[in-house]
C-alpha positions as CSV (number, residue, x, y, z in Angstrom):
1,M,50.6,-8.1,5.4
2,A,48.3,-7.4,2.4
3,D,48.9,-10.4,0.3
4,R,48.6,-13.6,2.2
5,I,46.3,-16.6,2.0
6,V,44.5,-17.7,5.1
7,D,43.4,-21.2,6.2
8,V,40.6,-20.1,8.5
9,S,40.4,-23.4,10.1
10,K,43.9,-22.7,11.8
11,V,43.0,-19.5,12.9
12,S,42.4,-19.2,16.8
13,E,38.6,-19.0,17.7
14,F,37.8,-16.4,20.4
15,T,34.9,-15.0,22.4
16,M,33.8,-11.7,23.4
17,D,32.5,-10.9,26.8
18,G,28.9,-10.2,26.8
19,Y,28.5,-12.7,23.7
20,P,27.9,-16.0,25.0
21,G,27.6,-18.5,22.2
22,Q,29.4,-16.4,19.7
23,Y,32.9,-17.3,18.5
24,L,35.0,-15.4,16.1
25,R,38.2,-15.9,14.0
26,N,39.9,-13.0,12.7
27,I,40.8,-13.2,8.8
28,V,41.7,-9.6,8.5
29,A,41.9,-7.7,11.7
30,K,42.5,-3.9,12.9
31,D,46.0,-4.7,13.2
32,D,46.7,-5.8,9.8
33,E,46.1,-2.3,8.8
34,L,44.4,-2.8,5.6
35,G,41.5,-0.3,6.3
36,F,38.9,-3.1,6.9
37,G,38.0,-6.2,8.9
38,L,36.7,-9.5,8.0
39,H,35.9,-12.3,10.5
40,Y,34.7,-15.9,10.3
41,V,31.8,-16.1,13.0
42,R,29.7,-19.1,14.5
43,I,26.8,-18.3,16.6
44,A,25.8,-21.4,18.6
45,K,22.3,-23.1,18.1
46,G,20.0,-21.2,20.5
47,H,22.2,-18.2,20.7
48,S,22.0,-14.7,19.0
49,L,24.0,-11.6,18.5
50,P,22.1,-8.9,20.6
51,E,20.8,-5.7,19.3
52,H,23.8,-3.1,18.6
53,T,25.0,-0.6,16.0
54,H,28.4,0.4,14.5
55,D,30.2,3.5,13.8
56,G,30.9,2.0,10.3
57,V,29.3,-0.2,7.7
58,E,29.0,-3.9,8.2
59,V,28.2,-6.7,5.7
60,V,27.2,-10.1,6.8
61,Y,27.4,-13.0,4.4
62,I,25.5,-16.2,5.9
63,L,27.6,-19.3,5.0
64,S,24.9,-21.9,6.4
65,G,22.3,-22.0,8.9
66,T,19.1,-19.7,9.4
67,A,18.5,-17.0,11.5
68,D,16.1,-14.0,12.2
69,A,17.8,-10.8,11.0
70,M,16.6,-7.4,12.5
71,M,17.6,-4.1,11.1
72,D,15.8,-0.9,12.2
73,D,12.8,-2.8,13.9
74,E,12.1,-5.2,10.7
75,T,12.8,-8.9,11.1
76,T,13.5,-11.2,8.2
77,Q,14.1,-15.0,8.2
78,V,17.7,-15.6,6.4
79,G,19.8,-18.3,5.5
80,S,22.8,-19.4,3.2
81,D,23.9,-17.1,0.5
82,T,21.9,-14.1,2.1
83,A,24.0,-11.0,2.5
84,L,23.0,-8.3,5.0
85,V,24.2,-4.7,4.2
86,V,24.0,-2.8,7.5
87,P,24.4,0.8,7.1
88,K,26.4,3.0,9.8
89,G,24.2,3.6,13.0
90,V,21.5,1.1,12.1
91,N,20.3,-1.0,14.9
92,H,20.6,-4.7,14.2
93,C,20.8,-8.5,15.6
94,L,20.8,-11.8,14.4
95,V,19.0,-14.7,16.1
96,N,20.0,-18.2,15.4
97,T,16.6,-19.9,14.8
98,G,18.1,-23.2,13.2
99,D,19.2,-26.6,14.4
100,D,22.8,-26.3,13.8
101,D,25.5,-23.3,14.2
102,L,24.9,-20.4,12.1
103,L,28.1,-19.5,10.2
104,L,29.0,-16.2,8.4
105,L,31.4,-13.9,7.4
106,A,31.4,-10.4,8.8
107,F,33.1,-7.4,6.8
108,F,33.6,-4.2,8.7
109,Y,34.8,-0.8,7.3
110,P,36.1,0.6,9.2
111,P,37.5,-2.5,11.1
112,L,36.6,-3.0,14.4
113,L,38.7,-5.7,16.1
């Protein structure tokens, strides 16, 4: 469905095996066949997204919270209104360093989920 309005608060939250403390909601999923993916992600206080790479591009937009963002062995503290552009094949991770959940939007091209 290419033209739709999504109330993200009503989208079912799910977890992925091997990623404790990380909760996702698909806004645009692979099955939507739009050619990209967009996900609302919540990383709980004290948790992280472990180091990983993708076969495509990822753009992360931090909505709220603070984190250490690592890309190719360089770590930077990030917070709300920060965007991370992660090229294909670049090793990266996020560690929630704040007192609250880290909330973000993750855009993938091509879609992953």
